[in-house]
N, C-alpha and C positions, 0 to 999 in steps of 0.2 A: 582528577586523576591525571598526572603527568605521564605521557607516553612518548617513547622514542621509537618511531617507525621508519622503515625503509620503504619509501613510496616511489613508484616509477615516475620520474620527473616529467616525462612527456605526457603521461596521463594527467598528472596534476596540472601542468600548464594548460592543456586542452580544457580540462574541467573548469579551471579558474577563468579562462577566457570566455567559454560558453556560458558559464553560470552568472558571470557579471557580479559576483559578490565582492564584499570589501576585503576579505582576507582568505588565505588558504585554509585557515581553520574553519571559517564559515563554509567554504567550498566542501571540505571533507565532511562536516556535519550534515550539510544538505545532501550530499551524495549518500551518506549512510541512511538518512531518512527515506530517500527515494528508493534505495535498495530494499529496505524493510517493507515499505508500502508495496513495492512490486512483488515481493515474495508472498506477502499476505494476500494480495489480490489474486495471485496465481493459485494459492491454496483454496480460496473461496470459489474460484472458477471451476476447480476440480470437483466441487460438490454439485454443480449443475447436473441435473438429470438423475441424481441419486436419491432424491426425496420422493417417497411414494405418497400420493394424495388419496384421500377417501373419496371415491366417486359419488357417494351419497351426501357429501357435505354440502349444505345449502347456506351460503353466506348471506343471502338476501333474507332468509328467515330470521337470522340473528339481528337484523337491522330493524325489525318491527318493534314498535314501542307499545307498551301496554299488554294487558292480558290476552 
């Protein structure tokens, strides 16, 4: 998909230098991947402490082999 975007040149130059990638296109793609991963991680972190566990659950009992 061809896209024409107006990108802040200072941000692009900083990202290009810091990223050390071969092209600005690679820099933008990497930045998008990192943005997505960051948001997904934040969403998962929000779930911490929201799961209720069964106090009677015995994981060791499930490890026993045989009758």
